mmCIF file as gemmi writes it, N, C-alpha and C atoms, coordinates in Angstrom:
data_model
loop_
_atom_site.group_PDB
_atom_site.id
_atom_site.type_symbol
_atom_site.label_atom_id
_atom_site.label_alt_id
_atom_site.label_comp_id
_atom_site.label_asym_id
_atom_site.label_entity_id
_atom_site.label_seq_id
_atom_site.pdbx_PDB_ins_code
_atom_site.Cartn_x
_atom_site.Cartn_y
_atom_site.Cartn_z
_atom_site.occupancy
_atom_site.B_iso_or_equiv
_atom_site.pdbx_formal_charge
_atom_site.auth_seq_id
_atom_site.auth_asym_id
_atom_site.pdbx_PDB_model_num
ATOM 1 N N . MET Axp A 1 ? 119.411 102.513 110.47 1 0 ? 1 A 1
ATOM 2 C CA . MET Axp A 1 ? 119.203 101.148 110.568 1 0 ? 1 A 1
ATOM 3 C C . MET Axp A 1 ? 119.751 100.282 109.502 1 0 ? 1 A 1
ATOM 4 N N . GLU Axp A 2 ? 120.698 99.702 109.639 1 0 ? 2 A 1
ATOM 5 C CA . GLU Axp A 2 ? 121.721 98.94 108.438 1 0 ? 2 A 1
ATOM 6 C C . GLU Axp A 2 ? 121.013 97.396 107.965 1 0 ? 2 A 1
ATOM 7 N N . HIS Axp A 3 ? 120.953 97.377 106.963 1 0 ? 3 A 1
ATOM 8 C CA . HIS Axp A 3 ? 120.157 95.769 106.599 1 0 ? 3 A 1
ATOM 9 C C . HIS Axp A 3 ? 121.122 95.012 105.792 1 0 ? 3 A 1
ATOM 10 N N . PHE Axp A 4 ? 120.884 94.226 106.205 1 0 ? 4 A 1
ATOM 11 C CA . PHE Axp A 4 ? 122.211 92.575 106.021 1 0 ? 4 A 1
ATOM 12 C C . PHE Axp A 4 ? 121.27 91.771 104.769 1 0 ? 4 A 1
ATOM 13 N N . CYS Axp A 5 ? 122.066 91.231 104.109 1 0 ? 5 A 1
ATOM 14 C CA . CYS Axp A 5 ? 121.519 90.428 103.035 1 0 ? 5 A 1
ATOM 15 C C . CYS Axp A 5 ? 121.123 89.069 103.392 1 0 ? 5 A 1
ATOM 16 N N . PRO Axp A 6 ? 119.932 88.639 103.34 1 0 ? 6 A 1
ATOM 17 C CA . PRO Axp A 6 ? 119.597 87.183 103.84 1 0 ? 6 A 1
ATOM 18 C C . PRO Axp A 6 ? 120.222 86.342 103.099 1 0 ? 6 A 1
ATOM 19 N N . LYS Axp A 7 ? 121.109 86.57 102.099 1 0 ? 7 A 1
ATOM 20 C CA . LYS Axp A 7 ? 121.495 85.216 101.286 1 0 ? 7 A 1
ATOM 21 C C . LYS Axp A 7 ? 122.937 85.022 101.623 1 0 ? 7 A 1
ATOM 22 N N . CYS Axp A 8 ? 124.028 86.078 101.693 1 0 ? 8 A 1
ATOM 23 C CA . CYS Axp A 8 ? 125.291 86.207 102.121 1 0 ? 8 A 1
ATOM 24 C C . CYS Axp A 8 ? 125.686 86.776 103.207 1 0 ? 8 A 1
ATOM 25 N N . GLN Axp A 9 ? 124.467 87.706 103.973 1 0 ? 9 A 1
ATOM 26 C CA . GLN Axp A 9 ? 124.776 88.572 105.239 1 0 ? 9 A 1
ATOM 27 C C . GLN Axp A 9 ? 125.696 89.758 105.185 1 0 ? 9 A 1
ATOM 28 N N . SER Axp A 10 ? 125.956 89.993 103.953 1 0 ? 10 A 1
ATOM 29 C CA . SER Axp A 10 ? 126.802 91.357 103.627 1 0 ? 10 A 1
ATOM 30 C C . SER Axp A 10 ? 125.82 92.449 103.81 1 0 ? 10 A 1
ATOM 31 N N . SER Axp A 11 ? 126.186 93.934 103.917 1 0 ? 11 A 1
ATOM 32 C CA . SER Axp A 11 ? 125.536 95.06 103.982 1 0 ? 11 A 1
ATOM 33 C C . SER Axp A 11 ? 124.971 95.29 102.748 1 0 ? 11 A 1
ATOM 34 N N . MET Axp A 12 ? 123.698 95.825 103.084 1 0 ? 12 A 1
ATOM 35 C CA . MET Axp A 12 ? 122.746 96.25 101.712 1 0 ? 12 A 1
ATOM 36 C C . MET Axp A 12 ? 122.941 97.454 101.5 1 0 ? 12 A 1
ATOM 37 N N . ILE Axp A 13 ? 123.096 98.291 100.247 1 0 ? 13 A 1
ATOM 38 C CA . ILE Axp A 13 ? 122.924 99.531 99.804 1 0 ? 13 A 1
ATOM 39 C C . ILE Axp A 13 ? 121.552 100.196 99.245 1 0 ? 13 A 1
ATOM 40 N N . ARG Axp A 14 ? 121.078 101.063 99.94 1 0 ? 14 A 1
ATOM 41 C CA . ARG Axp A 14 ? 120.041 101.402 99.768 1 0 ? 14 A 1
ATOM 42 C C . ARG Axp A 14 ? 119.852 102.653 98.606 1 0 ? 14 A 1
ATOM 43 N N . ILE Axp A 15 ? 118.807 102.327 97.738 1 0 ? 15 A 1
ATOM 44 C CA . ILE Axp A 15 ? 118.591 102.936 96.479 1 0 ? 15 A 1
ATOM 45 C C . ILE Axp A 15 ? 117.478 103.875 96.948 1 0 ? 15 A 1
ATOM 46 N N . PRO Axp A 16 ? 117.522 104.747 96.927 1 0 ? 16 A 1
ATOM 47 C CA . PRO Axp A 16 ? 115.964 105.805 97.161 1 0 ? 16 A 1
ATOM 48 C C . PRO Axp A 16 ? 115.101 105.701 96.451 1 0 ? 16 A 1
ATOM 49 N N . ALA Axp A 17 ? 113.681 105.623 96.154 1 0 ? 17 A 1
ATOM 50 C CA . ALA Axp A 17 ? 112.836 105.68 95.425 1 0 ? 17 A 1
ATOM 51 C C . ALA Axp A 17 ? 112.615 107.598 94.877 1 0 ? 17 A 1
ATOM 52 N N . ASN Axp A 18 ? 112.324 107.611 93.793 1 0 ? 18 A 1
ATOM 53 C CA . ASN Axp A 18 ? 112.121 108.905 93.209 1 0 ? 18 A 1
ATOM 54 C C . ASN Axp A 18 ? 110.751 109.299 93.115 1 0 ? 18 A 1
ATOM 55 N N . PRO Axp A 19 ? 109.698 109.834 93.807 1 0 ? 19 A 1
ATOM 56 C CA . PRO Axp A 19 ? 108.327 109.712 93.604 1 0 ? 19 A 1
ATOM 57 C C . PRO Axp A 19 ? 107.833 110.891 92.431 1 0 ? 19 A 1
ATOM 58 N N . TYR Axp A 20 ? 109.183 111.616 92.239 1 0 ? 20 A 1
ATOM 59 C CA . TYR Axp A 20 ? 108.675 112.705 91.066 1 0 ? 20 A 1
ATOM 60 C C . TYR Axp A 20 ? 108.71 112.232 89.691 1 0 ? 20 A 1
ATOM 61 N N . ARG Axp A 21 ? 109.533 110.959 89.469 1 0 ? 21 A 1
ATOM 62 C CA . ARG Axp A 21 ? 109.961 110.454 88.217 1 0 ? 21 A 1
ATOM 63 C C . ARG Axp A 21 ? 108.492 109.719 87.677 1 0 ? 21 A 1
ATOM 64 N N . TYR Axp A 22 ? 107.815 110.091 86.799 1 0 ? 22 A 1
ATOM 65 C CA . TYR Axp A 22 ? 106.663 108.965 86.243 1 0 ? 22 A 1
ATOM 66 C C . TYR Axp A 22 ? 107.023 107.78 85.722 1 0 ? 22 A 1
ATOM 67 N N . ALA Axp A 23 ? 106.434 106.917 86.044 1 0 ? 23 A 1
ATOM 68 C CA . ALA Axp A 23 ? 106.878 105.209 85.312 1 0 ? 23 A 1
ATOM 69 C C . ALA Axp A 23 ? 108.215 104.97 85.753 1 0 ? 23 A 1
ATOM 70 N N . SER Axp A 24 ? 109.083 105.534 86.642 1 0 ? 24 A 1
ATOM 71 C CA . SER Axp A 24 ? 110.208 105.002 86.877 1 0 ? 24 A 1
ATOM 72 C C . SER Axp A 24 ? 110.725 104.2 88.415 1 0 ? 24 A 1
ATOM 73 N N . GLY Axp A 25 ? 111.637 103.484 88.347 1 0 ? 25 A 1
ATOM 74 C CA . GLY Axp A 25 ? 111.781 102.503 89.312 1 0 ? 25 A 1
ATOM 75 C C . GLY Axp A 25 ? 110.817 101.774 89.65 1 0 ? 25 A 1
ATOM 76 N N . ASN Axp A 26 ? 110.693 101.007 90.928 1 0 ? 26 A 1
ATOM 77 C CA . ASN Axp A 26 ? 109.546 99.851 91.233 1 0 ? 26 A 1
ATOM 78 C C . ASN Axp A 26 ? 108.444 101.005 91.881 1 0 ? 26 A 1
ATOM 79 N N . ASN Axp A 27 ? 107.164 100.899 91.499 1 0 ? 27 A 1
ATOM 80 C CA . ASN Axp A 27 ? 106.371 101.418 92.105 1 0 ? 27 A 1
ATOM 81 C C . ASN Axp A 27 ? 105.37 100.407 92.169 1 0 ? 27 A 1
ATOM 82 N N . ILE Axp A 28 ? 104.401 100.681 92.921 1 0 ? 28 A 1
ATOM 83 C CA . ILE Axp A 28 ? 102.955 99.712 93.459 1 0 ? 28 A 1
ATOM 84 C C . ILE Axp A 28 ? 102.036 100.856 93.164 1 0 ? 28 A 1
ATOM 85 N N . TYR Axp A 29 ? 101.049 100.332 92.289 1 0 ? 29 A 1
ATOM 86 C CA . TYR Axp A 29 ? 99.934 101.464 91.991 1 0 ? 29 A 1
ATOM 87 C C . TYR Axp A 29 ? 98.724 100.906 92.406 1 0 ? 29 A 1
ATOM 88 N N . THR Axp A 30 ? 98.412 101.611 93.418 1 0 ? 30 A 1
ATOM 89 C CA . THR Axp A 30 ? 96.904 101.492 94.146 1 0 ? 30 A 1
ATOM 90 C C . THR Axp A 30 ? 95.635 101.748 93.602 1 0 ? 30 A 1
ATOM 91 N N . SER Axp A 31 ? 95.703 102.462 92.307 1 0 ? 31 A 1
ATOM 92 C CA . SER Axp A 31 ? 94.659 102.695 91.76 1 0 ? 31 A 1
ATOM 93 C C . SER Axp A 31 ? 94.62 102.971 90.319 1 0 ? 31 A 1
ATOM 94 N N . ARG Axp A 32 ? 93.83 102.849 89.463 1 0 ? 32 A 1
ATOM 95 C CA . ARG Axp A 32 ? 93.86 102.77 88.027 1 0 ? 32 A 1
ATOM 96 C C . ARG Axp A 32 ? 94.353 103.964 87.527 1 0 ? 32 A 1
ATOM 97 N N . ALA Axp A 33 ? 94.038 105.315 87.975 1 0 ? 33 A 1
ATOM 98 C CA . ALA Axp A 33 ? 94.856 106.751 87.81 1 0 ? 33 A 1
ATOM 99 C C . ALA Axp A 33 ? 96.24 106.327 88.627 1 0 ? 33 A 1
ATOM 100 N N . THR Axp A 34 ? 97.125 106.393 87.357 1 0 ? 34 A 1
ATOM 101 C CA . THR Axp A 34 ? 98.679 105.898 87.769 1 0 ? 34 A 1
ATOM 102 C C . THR Axp A 34 ? 99.305 107.191 88.527 1 0 ? 34 A 1
ATOM 103 N N . LEU Axp A 35 ? 98.932 108.185 88.105 1 0 ? 35 A 1
ATOM 104 C CA . LEU Axp A 35 ? 99.594 109.307 89.033 1 0 ? 35 A 1
ATOM 105 C C . LEU Axp A 35 ? 99.192 109.843 90.19 1 0 ? 35 A 1
ATOM 106 N N . ILE Axp A 36 ? 97.975 109.142 90.582 1 0 ? 36 A 1
ATOM 107 C CA . ILE Axp A 36 ? 96.739 109.169 91.934 1 0 ? 36 A 1
ATOM 108 C C . ILE Axp A 36 ? 97.611 108.112 93.077 1 0 ? 36 A 1
ATOM 109 N N . GLY Axp A 37 ? 97.604 106.85 92.508 1 0 ? 37 A 1
ATOM 110 C CA . GLY Axp A 37 ? 97.914 105.755 93.346 1 0 ? 37 A 1
ATOM 111 C C . GLY Axp A 37 ? 99.21 105.141 93.241 1 0 ? 37 A 1
ATOM 112 N N . LYS Axp A 38 ? 100.085 105.97 92.882 1 0 ? 38 A 1
ATOM 113 C CA . LYS Axp A 38 ? 101.526 105.374 92.826 1 0 ? 38 A 1
ATOM 114 C C . LYS Axp A 38 ? 102.224 105.639 94.276 1 0 ? 38 A 1
ATOM 115 N N . ILE Axp A 39 ? 102.752 104.267 94.52 1 0 ? 39 A 1
ATOM 116 C CA . ILE Axp A 39 ? 103.532 104.237 95.993 1 0 ? 39 A 1
ATOM 117 C C . ILE Axp A 39 ? 104.792 103.643 95.419 1 0 ? 39 A 1
ATOM 118 N N . PRO Axp A 40 ? 106.32 104.492 95.674 1 0 ? 40 A 1
ATOM 119 C CA . PRO Axp A 40 ? 107.44 104.08 95.357 1 0 ? 40 A 1
ATOM 120 C C . PRO Axp A 40 ? 108.246 103.224 96.497 1 0 ? 40 A 1
ATOM 121 N N . ALA Axp A 41 ? 108.638 102.036 95.699 1 0 ? 41 A 1
ATOM 122 C CA . ALA Axp A 41 ? 109.377 101.114 96.372 1 0 ? 41 A 1
ATOM 123 C C . ALA Axp A 41 ? 110.683 101.511 96.717 1 0 ? 41 A 1
ATOM 124 N N . VAL Axp A 42 ? 111.445 101.211 97.806 1 0 ? 42 A 1
ATOM 125 C CA . VAL Axp A 42 ? 112.76 101.688 98.059 1 0 ? 42 A 1
ATOM 126 C C . VAL Axp A 42 ? 113.589 100.267 97.906 1 0 ? 42 A 1
ATOM 127 N N . ARG Axp A 43 ? 114.581 100.404 96.987 1 0 ? 43 A 1
ATOM 128 C CA . ARG Axp A 43 ? 115.438 99.055 96.834 1 0 ? 43 A 1
ATOM 129 C C . ARG Axp A 43 ? 116.684 99.142 97.723 1 0 ? 43 A 1
ATOM 130 N N . TYR Axp A 44 ? 117.057 97.862 97.918 1 0 ? 44 A 1
ATOM 131 C CA . TYR Axp A 44 ? 118.294 97.62 98.821 1 0 ? 44 A 1
ATOM 132 C C . TYR Axp A 44 ? 118.866 96.521 97.91 1 0 ? 44 A 1
ATOM 133 N N . VAL Axp A 45 ? 120.152 96.618 97.775 1 0 ? 45 A 1
ATOM 134 C CA . VAL Axp A 45 ? 121.076 95.816 96.734 1 0 ? 45 A 1
ATOM 135 C C . VAL Axp A 45 ? 122.211 95.301 97.589 1 0 ? 45 A 1
ATOM 136 N N . CYS Axp A 46 ? 122.359 94.154 97.593 1 0 ? 46 A 1
ATOM 137 C CA . CYS Axp A 46 ? 123.718 93.394 98.41 1 0 ? 46 A 1
ATOM 138 C C . CYS Axp A 46 ? 125.005 94.23 97.793 1 0 ? 46 A 1
ATOM 139 N N . SER Axp A 47 ? 125.53 94.348 98.646 1 0 ? 47 A 1
ATOM 140 C CA . SER Axp A 47 ? 127.332 95.048 98.102 1 0 ? 47 A 1
ATOM 141 C C . SER Axp A 47 ? 128.032 93.979 97.806 1 0 ? 47 A 1
ATOM 142 N N . ARG Axp A 48 ? 127.49 92.508 98.213 1 0 ? 48 A 1
ATOM 143 C CA . ARG Axp A 48 ? 128.736 91.366 97.827 1 0 ? 48 A 1
ATOM 144 C C . ARG Axp A 48 ? 127.979 90.512 96.773 1 0 ? 48 A 1
ATOM 145 N N . CYS Axp A 49 ? 126.64 89.902 96.627 1 0 ? 49 A 1
ATOM 146 C CA . CYS Axp A 49 ? 126.067 89.216 95.885 1 0 ? 49 A 1
ATOM 147 C C . CYS Axp A 49 ? 125.266 89.47 94.747 1 0 ? 49 A 1
ATOM 148 N N . GLY Axp A 50 ? 124.611 90.841 95.091 1 0 ? 50 A 1
ATOM 149 C CA . GLY Axp A 50 ? 123.557 91.601 94.065 1 0 ? 50 A 1
ATOM 150 C C . GLY Axp A 50 ? 122.489 91.026 94.444 1 0 ? 50 A 1
ATOM 151 N N . PHE Axp A 51 ? 122.097 90.287 95.433 1 0 ? 51 A 1
ATOM 152 C CA . PHE Axp A 51 ? 120.592 90.263 95.864 1 0 ? 51 A 1
ATOM 153 C C . PHE Axp A 51 ? 119.792 91.515 95.907 1 0 ? 51 A 1
ATOM 154 N N . VAL Axp A 52 ? 118.656 91.779 95.451 1 0 ? 52 A 1
ATOM 155 C CA . VAL Axp A 52 ? 117.954 93.039 95.505 1 0 ? 52 A 1
ATOM 156 C C . VAL Axp A 52 ? 116.442 92.77 96.257 1 0 ? 52 A 1
ATOM 157 N N . GLU Axp A 53 ? 116.222 93.705 97.265 1 0 ? 53 A 1
ATOM 158 C CA . GLU Axp A 53 ? 114.83 93.56 97.77 1 0 ? 53 A 1
ATOM 159 C C . GLU Axp A 53 ? 114.141 94.888 97.746 1 0 ? 53 A 1
ATOM 160 N N . ASN Axp A 54 ? 112.817 94.98 97.799 1 0 ? 54 A 1
ATOM 161 C CA . ASN Axp A 54 ? 112.117 96.334 97.817 1 0 ? 54 A 1
ATOM 162 C C . ASN Axp A 54 ? 111.089 96.352 99.103 1 0 ? 54 A 1
ATOM 163 N N . TRP Axp A 55 ? 111.528 97.651 99.561 1 0 ? 55 A 1
ATOM 164 C CA . TRP Axp A 55 ? 110.782 98.131 100.684 1 0 ? 55 A 1
ATOM 165 C C . TRP Axp A 55 ? 109.817 99.191 100.405 1 0 ? 55 A 1
ATOM 166 N N . ILE Axp A 56 ? 108.666 99.121 101.38 1 0 ? 56 A 1
ATOM 167 C CA . ILE Axp A 56 ? 108.038 100.563 101.578 1 0 ? 56 A 1
ATOM 168 C C . ILE Axp A 56 ? 108.482 101.221 102.555 1 0 ? 56 A 1
ATOM 169 N N . ASP Axp A 57 ? 108.867 102.694 102.471 1 0 ? 57 A 1
ATOM 170 C CA . ASP Axp A 57 ? 109.293 103.396 103.434 1 0 ? 57 A 1
ATOM 171 C C . ASP Axp A 57 ? 108.253 103.512 104.726 1 0 ? 57 A 1
ATOM 172 N N . THR Axp A 58 ? 107.15 103.843 104.258 1 0 ? 58 A 1
ATOM 173 C CA . THR Axp A 58 ? 106.288 104.527 105.267 1 0 ? 58 A 1
ATOM 174 C C . THR Axp A 58 ? 105.098 103.677 105.644 1 0 ? 58 A 1
ATOM 175 N N . LYS Axp A 59 ? 104.514 103.54 106.882 1 0 ? 59 A 1
ATOM 176 C CA . LYS Axp A 59 ? 103.566 102.892 107.316 1 0 ? 59 A 1
ATOM 177 C C . LYS Axp A 59 ? 102.121 103.609 106.769 1 0 ? 59 A 1
ATOM 178 N N . GLU Axp A 60 ? 102.203 104.8 106.513 1 0 ? 60 A 1
ATOM 179 C CA . GLU Axp A 60 ? 100.73 105.297 105.476 1 0 ? 60 A 1
ATOM 180 C C . GLU Axp A 60 ? 101.046 104.669 104.348 1 0 ? 60 A 1
ATOM 181 N N . ASP Axp A 61 ? 102.045 104.524 103.66 1 0 ? 61 A 1
ATOM 182 C CA . ASP Axp A 61 ? 102.029 103.766 101.962 1 0 ? 61 A 1
ATOM 183 C C . ASP Axp A 61 ? 101.533 102.448 102.316 1 0 ? 61 A 1
ATOM 184 N N . LEU Axp A 62 ? 102.415 101.736 103.404 1 0 ? 62 A 1
ATOM 185 C CA . LEU Axp A 62 ? 101.863 100.261 103.586 1 0 ? 62 A 1
ATOM 186 C C . LEU Axp A 62 ? 100.376 99.962 103.674 1 0 ? 62 A 1
ATOM 187 N N . GLU Axp A 63 ? 99.661 101.078 104.515 1 0 ? 63 A 1
ATOM 188 C CA . GLU Axp A 63 ? 98.389 101.167 104.936 1 0 ? 63 A 1
ATOM 189 C C . GLU Axp A 63 ? 97.633 101.217 103.511 1 0 ? 63 A 1
ATOM 190 N N . LYS Axp A 64 ? 97.949 102.177 102.53 1 0 ? 64 A 1
ATOM 191 C CA . LYS Axp A 64 ? 97.218 102.218 101.372 1 0 ? 64 A 1
ATOM 192 C C . LYS Axp A 64 ? 97.275 100.885 100.674 1 0 ? 64 A 1
ATOM 193 N N . ILE Axp A 65 ? 98.436 100.258 100.317 1 0 ? 65 A 1
ATOM 194 C CA . ILE Axp A 65 ? 98.672 98.975 100.009 1 0 ? 65 A 1
ATOM 195 C C . ILE Axp A 65 ? 98.062 97.927 100.434 1 0 ? 65 A 1
ATOM 196 N N . LYS Axp A 66 ? 97.588 97.732 101.744 1 0 ? 66 A 1
ATOM 197 C CA . LYS Axp A 66 ? 96.617 97.084 102.295 1 0 ? 66 A 1
ATOM 198 C C . LYS Axp A 66 ? 95.296 97.295 101.949 1 0 ? 66 A 1
ATOM 199 N N . LYS Axp A 67 ? 95.147 98.584 102.099 1 0 ? 67 A 1
ATOM 200 C CA . LYS Axp A 67 ? 93.308 98.751 101.726 1 0 ? 67 A 1
ATOM 201 C C . LYS Axp A 67 ? 93.232 98.356 100.163 1 0 ? 67 A 1
ATOM 202 N N . ALA Axp A 68 ? 93.896 98.652 99.318 1 0 ? 68 A 1
ATOM 203 C CA . ALA Axp A 68 ? 93.925 98.263 97.952 1 0 ? 68 A 1
ATOM 204 C C . ALA Axp A 68 ? 93.75 96.991 97.188 1 0 ? 68 A 1
ATOM 205 N N . PHE Axp A 69 ? 94.827 96.086 98.185 1 0 ? 69 A 1
ATOM 206 C CA . PHE Axp A 69 ? 94.932 94.702 97.83 1 0 ? 69 A 1
ATOM 207 C C . PHE Axp A 69 ? 94.157 93.75 98.563 1 0 ? 69 A 1
ATOM 208 N N . MET Axp A 70 ? 93.639 93.789 99.938 1 0 ? 70 A 1
ATOM 209 C CA . MET Axp A 70 ? 93.482 93.261 100.926 1 0 ? 70 A 1
ATOM 210 C C . MET Axp A 70 ? 91.773 92.988 101.001 1 0 ? 70 A 1
């Protein structure tokens, strides 16, 4: 599925998360124990204007975030 920039409608480039690199990238921590509750966020970057969005890839990870913060 292709994503389009909400600002300029150009295509977005997917930058995959790397869950194996500690403290790298955009992570959401659902626990005080950082190695246990780390959920990686996938970044999308606009190929024209540079706008950046973060997405959670799986419904399972999204449910973990809901449980931790709602």
